[in-house]
C-alpha positions in Angstrom: -31.1 -3.0 16.3 -27.6 -1.4 15.5 -27.2 1.9 17.6 -24.5 4.4 15.9 -24.4 6.3 18.9 -21.1 7.0 21.2 -22.2 8.0 24.5 -19.1 9.5 26.8 -21.2 10.2 30.1 -21.3 7.3 32.5 -23.5 7.6 35.5 -21.6 7.5 38.8 -23.4 4.9 41.3 -22.1 6.9 44.1 -24.5 9.7 43.5 -27.2 7.1 44.1 -25.8 6.2 47.5 -25.2 9.8 48.9 -28.2 11.8 47.4 -30.3 12.1 50.6 -27.1 13.7 52.2 -27.2 16.5 49.9 -30.7 17.6 50.7 -32.6 17.0 53.8 -35.8 17.9 52.4 -35.9 15.2 50.0 -38.2 12.2 51.1 -37.4 9.0 49.6 -40.5 6.8 48.7 -40.9 3.3 49.9 -40.2 2.0 46.6 -37.5 4.6 45.6 -39.4 5.2 42.5 -38.8 9.0 42.9 -34.9 8.5 43.0 -34.2 5.5 40.5 -36.2 2.9 38.8 -35.1 0.2 36.6 -37.2 -1.3 33.7 -37.2 -3.9 31.1 -37.8 -2.4 27.5 -39.1 -4.8 24.9 -39.6 -3.7 21.2 -41.7 -5.4 18.4 -40.2 -7.0 15.5 -38.7 -4.7 12.6 -38.2 -5.1 8.9 -34.4 -5.6 8.8 -33.3 -9.2 9.1 -31.5 -8.6 12.5 -34.1 -7.0 14.0 -37.1 -9.5 13.0 -37.1 -11.0 16.4 -37.7 -8.0 18.2 -35.3 -6.2 20.9 -34.8 -6.0 24.6 -33.0 -3.6 26.7 -32.5 -2.3 30.0 -33.8 1.1 31.2 -32.5 3.1 34.2 -34.1 6.4 35.5 -32.8 8.7 38.1 -35.5 11.4 38.4 -33.4 13.1 41.2 -30.7 13.9 38.8 -32.7 13.6 35.6 -30.6 10.9 34.2 -32.4 8.4 31.9 -30.3 5.8 29.9 -31.2 2.7 28.0 -28.4 0.0 28.1 -28.7 -2.2 25.1 -26.7 -5.1 24.4 -25.1 -4.2 21.0 -22.1 -5.2 18.7 -19.5 -2.7 17.8 -21.1 0.1 15.8 -20.5 1.2 12.1 -19.8 -0.7 9.0 -16.7 -2.7 10.6 -19.1 -4.1 13.3 -21.5 -5.3 10.7 -18.9 -7.0 8.8 -17.4 -8.6 12.0 -20.9 -9.9 12.6 -20.9 -11.8 9.3 -17.5 -13.1 10.1 -18.0 -14.2 13.6 -15.8 -11.9 14.9 -18.2 -9.5 16.8 -17.8 -8.4 20.1 -20.5 -7.0 22.2 -21.5 -5.4 25.3 -24.3 -2.9 27.1 -24.1 0.3 25.1 -25.5 3.4 27.3 -27.8 5.5 25.3 -30.2 8.4 26.4 -33.8 6.7 26.4 -35.2 9.5 24.1 -32.4 8.8 21.4 -32.9 5.0 22.1 -36.7 5.5 21.5 -36.4 7.5 18.3 -34.9 4.7 16.3 -38.1 2.6 16.9 -40.6 5.7 16.6 -39.2 6.0 13.2 -39.6 2.5 12.1 -43.1 2.4 13.8 -42.6 -0.2 16.3 -44.0 -0.8 19.3 -42.1 -0.6 22.5 -43.3 -1.8 26.0 -41.9 -0.9 29.5 -41.9 -3.2 32.4 -40.9 -1.8 35.8 -38.7 -4.1 37.7 -39.6 -4.3 41.5 -36.2 -4.0 43.0 -35.1 -2.3 46.1 -32.8 0.7 46.2 -29.6 -1.3 46.6 -30.6 -3.7 43.8 -31.2 -0.8 41.3 -27.9 0.7 42.5 -26.2 -2.4 41.6 -27.9 -3.0 38.4 -26.9 0.3 37.5 -23.4 -0.3 38.5 -23.2 -3.7 36.6 -24.4 -2.0 33.6 -21.8 0.9 33.9 -19.1 -1.4 34.3 -20.3 -3.6 31.1 -20.4 -0.2 29.1 -16.8 0.7 29.8 -15.5 -2.7 29.7 -13.0 -2.7 26.7 -12.9 -6.5 26.4 -16.5 -7.1 25.8 -18.2 -10.5 25.2 -17.9 -12.5 22.0 -21.2 -12.4 20.2 -23.2 -15.6 19.9 -26.3 -15.5 17.7 -28.1 -18.4 19.8 -27.1 -17.3 23.5 -25.4 -14.0 23.8 -28.4 -11.9 22.7 -30.2 -8.8 23.8 -32.9 -10.8 25.8 -30.6 -13.2 27.5 -28.0 -10.9 28.6 -30.5 -8.4 30.0 -32.3 -10.8 32.0 -28.9 -12.3 33.3 -28.0 -8.8 34.2 -31.0 -8.5 36.5 -30.2 -11.8 38.2 -26.6 -10.8 38.7 -27.8 -7.8 41.3 -29.2 -10.4 43.9 -27.1 -11.4 46.9 -29.4 -13.2 49.5 -32.4 -13.4 46.8 -32.9 -14.9 43.5 -35.4 -14.9 40.8 -38.0 -18.0 40.8 -39.5 -18.3 37.2 -42.9 -19.5 38.3 -43.5 -21.7 35.3 -42.0 -21.1 32.0 -44.3 -20.7 28.8 -44.9 -24.1 26.7 -42.4 -22.9 24.1 -39.5 -23.5 26.7 -40.4 -27.3 26.8 -39.2 -27.5 23.3 -35.6 -28.3 22.2 -33.6 -25.5 20.8 -34.5 -26.4 17.1 -38.2 -26.4 17.9 -37.9 -23.4 19.8 -36.1 -21.5 17.1 -38.6 -22.6 14.5 -41.2 -20.9 16.8 -39.5 -17.7 17.3 -38.9 -17.4 13.5 -42.2 -18.8 12.3 -43.4 -15.2 10.8 -40.0 -14.5 9.1 -39.2 -17.6 6.7 -35.9 -16.3 5.3 -34.5 -15.7 8.9 -35.7 -19.2 9.8 -33.8 -20.5 6.8 -30.7 -18.8 7.8 -30.9 -20.0 11.5 -31.7 -23.5 10.4 -28.8 -23.4 8.2 -26.3 -23.0 11.1 -27.9 -24.4 13.9 -26.2 -27.8 13.5 -26.4 -30.3 16.4 -27.1 -27.6 18.7 -30.6 -27.6 17.5 -31.3 -31.0 18.8 -30.3 -30.0 22.6 -31.8 -27.6 25.2 -29.9 -25.0 26.9 -30.7 -23.2 30.2 -33.7 -21.5 30.0 -32.6 -18.0 30.4 -30.2 -18.5 27.4 -33.2 -19.3 25.1 -34.8 -16.0 25.7 -36.4 -14.0 23.1 -38.2 -10.4 23.2 -41.5 -12.2 22.2 -41.8 -14.3 25.2 -39.6 -12.1 27.8 -42.8 -10.1 29.0 -44.7 -13.3 29.8 -41.7 -14.8 31.7 -41.2 -11.6 33.4 -44.9 -10.9 34.8 -44.9 -14.8 35.9 -41.6 -14.5 37.9 -41.2 -13.7 41.6 -38.2 -12.6 43.8 -37.5 -15.1 46.8 -35.6 -14.1 49.7 -33.7 -16.7 52.0 -36.5 -17.3 54.3 -39.2 -17.7 51.3 -40.5 -14.4 51.1 -41.7 -13.4 47.8 -42.6 -10.3 46.0 -43.1 -10.0 42.0 -40.6 -9.3 39.8 -42.5 -6.8 37.7 -45.0 -4.0 39.3 -46.2 -2.3 36.1 -46.3 -2.1 32.5 -46.4 0.8 30.2 -46.6 1.3 26.4 -44.0 3.8 25.4 -44.7 3.7 21.8 -47.6 2.4 19.6 -47.3 -0.3 17.1 -47.7 1.8 13.8 -46.2 -0.7 11.2 -46.9 -4.1 11.8 -43.9 -6.5 10.4 -45.0 -8.2 7.2 -42.9 -11.3 6.3 -41.9 -11.5 2.5 -44.5 -13.6 0.6 -41.4 -15.0 -1.5 -40.3 -17.9 1.1 -37.6 -20.4 0.5 -40.1 -23.0 0.2 -41.3 -21.4 -2.9 -37.7 -20.4 -4.1 -36.3 -23.8 -3.8 -39.4 -25.7 -4.9 -39.3 -23.9 -8.0 -35.7 -24.6 -8.4 -36.6 -28.3 -8.1 -39.4 -27.8 -10.7 -36.8 -26.2 -13.0 -34.2 -28.8 -12.6 -36.8 -31.5 -13.4 -38.2 -29.8 -16.5 -34.8 -29.0 -17.7 -33.5 -32.4 -17.1 -36.6 -34.2 -19.0 -36.0 -31.5 -22.0 -32.4 -32.6 -22.0 -33.2 -36.4 -22.4 -35.9 -35.6 -25.0 -33.9 -32.7 -27.2 -30.6 -33.0 -26.1 -30.1 -29.6 -24.8 -26.6 -28.7 -23.9 -26.3 -24.8 -22.6 -29.3 -24.6 -20.5 -28.6 -27.9 -18.4 -24.7 -27.0 -18.2 -25.7 -23.6 -16.7 -28.0 -25.2 -14.3 -25.1 -27.7 -13.2 -22.7 -24.7 -12.8 -25.4 -22.9 -10.6 -26.0 -25.9 -8.5 -22.1 -26.6 -8.1 -21.4 -23.1 -7.3 -24.4 -23.1 -4.6 -23.0 -26.4 -3.1 -19.5 -25.0 -3.1 -20.2 -21.6 -1.8 -22.6 -23.1 0.9 -20.1 -25.4 1.9 -17.2 -23.1 2.6 -19.7 -20.7 4.6 -21.1 -23.6 6.8 -17.5 -24.8 7.3 -16.4 -21.3 8.5 -19.4 -20.5 10.6 -19.4 -23.9 12.0 -15.7 -24.3 13.0 -13.9 -21.0 12.8 -16.1 -17.8 13.5 -18.4 -19.4 16.2 -21.2 -16.9 15.5 -23.7 -19.8 15.9 -21.5 -21.9 18.0 -18.9 -24.6 17.5 -20.6 -27.9 16.6 -21.2 -30.2 13.8 -23.4 -29.2 10.9 -25.4 -31.9 9.2 -26.0 -29.8 6.0 -22.1 -30.3 5.3 -23.2 -33.9 4.0 -24.7 -32.3 0.8 -23.2 -29.0 0.9 -19.4 -29.0 0.9 -16.5 -28.1 -1.6 -15.6 -31.9 -2.2 -18.0 -32.5 -5.1 -16.1 -29.6 -6.7 -12.6 -30.9 -6.2 -13.6 -34.6 -7.2 -15.1 -33.3 -10.7 -11.8 -31.1 -11.3 -9.6 -34.0 -10.5 -11.2 -36.9 -11.8 -13.9 -35.9 -14.4 -12.0 -37.3 -17.3 -11.1 -40.8 -16.0 -12.8 -43.8 -17.2 -15.9 -44.8 -15.1 -16.1 -41.4 -13.4 -20.0 -41.7 -13.7 -20.1 -44.2 -11.1 -19.1 -41.4 -8.3 -22.5 -39.9 -9.4 -24.6 -42.8 -8.1 -22.7 -43.0 -4.9 -23.6 -39.3 -4.4 -27.3 -40.2 -5.4 -27.2 -42.6 -2.7 -25.8 -40.2 0.0 -28.5 -37.5 -1.0 -31.2 -39.8 -0.9 -30.3 -41.0 2.6 -29.9 -37.5 3.7 -33.4 -36.7 2.4 -34.9 -39.7 4.4 -33.1 -38.6 7.5 -35.2 -35.6 7.7 -37.3 -36.6 10.8 -34.0 -37.4 12.9 -32.9 -33.9 13.4 -34.6 -30.6 14.0 -32.1 -29.0 11.7 -33.1 -30.7 8.6 -36.1 -29.1 7.0 -38.0 -28.8 3.5 -36.5 -25.8 1.9 -33.0 -27.2 2.1 -34.2 -30.8 1.2 -35.5 -29.2 -2.1 -32.2 -28.1 -2.8 -30.8 -31.6 -2.1 -33.4 -33.1 -4.0 -32.3 -30.7 -7.2 -28.7 -32.1 -6.7 -30.1 -35.7 -6.7 -31.8 -35.3 -9.9 -29.0 -34.0 -11.7 -26.7 -36.5 -10.2 -28.9 -39.3 -11.2 -29.1 -37.9 -14.8 -25.2 -37.8 -15.3 -25.0 -41.2 -13.7 -27.6 -42.8 -15.9 -26.4 -41.0 -19.2 -22.6 -41.7 -18.2 -23.7 -45.5 -18.0 -25.3 -45.5 -21.4 -22.4 -43.7 -22.9 -20.1 -46.2 -21.2 -22.2 -49.3 -22.6 -22.1 -47.8 -26.0 -18.5 -47.3 -26.0 -18.0 -51.0 -24.9 -20.4 -52.1 -27.8 -18.3 -50.0 -30.3 -15.3 -51.6 -28.9 -16.6 -55.1 -29.5 -17.7 -54.4 -33.0 -14.2 -53.1 -33.9 -12.6 -56.0 -32.6 -14.9 -58.2 -34.7 
């Protein structure tokens, strides 16, 4: 969720330290809930592409001074922030937003918002508020990484940072955390096929490894992890991390994934490619196959440039090798432009066919490789095979004509 709100007021943690000195009639409850509370906020998925995994934030309340803010890990606001996101130049930090404004966005979208009250001591809540305040005013911010520095992981890490002689013991992680990055990403995006397609496109070799559990957190699994966790002190005493949960907003509009999936779109692309190729063989079509070739070449070139940029320049998904650079890269266009008129050029198509077929057969070897992308690869294979076979026939016919002319 992108919040286009600028908040200038910063809560001073010193107020929390000296509140009781101002009014001797004030009686602090044992859990300090009448003075300050800290909660994790979890929102259900939204319709926008960037919100389809849900959202998580931290809520800090001070009933004593009627202060109520949500600290949400966000990129820079405005159109500039959106553009920087796609170019991998996005910096992000915790934005302090009045809770009523924060919830109003989700209310308008009909999304459910749950609150999980954290079982922290007064000092720990003061420290958490101080950390969030400092993060909010930090002009450096952090480089946004889609797979690690996200709303859930940063919120959870902020809570972990408040402990000095204690630590959070996550009493068993959900089964999904036994998966590697690629399997877990597919699980998170199982209900949103286009987001899954995008994430799979850029995940690269990172999909076949596993990061620290907290870094792989998502809003969906966050509540389960919080409710299972306990806080352990230096002598082994334990207390639950969460004391209660509350529904702040009901679910009105359940997220509905698009029925038009990448599997359907690229399956149709392959079918159309096969039909056009067969029609070209039978009826010698020209313009329709040519338009298809231009489309596929443009798709391969644009995808290749984007993959190179995001994998090695922007760092939006991390710096790593991307397997899809094998079938999708600018090299085929360059080779075609430079050598297409040379004798025997058709043999290059055979080389590319072999590469593409081997790439399709390699699907089980990496979690990044999936069916929608391989359907595109299959479409390329069909056209390359056609150009090789027709080129070979033309070359053999040319040789026969040369022999006839010599005779």
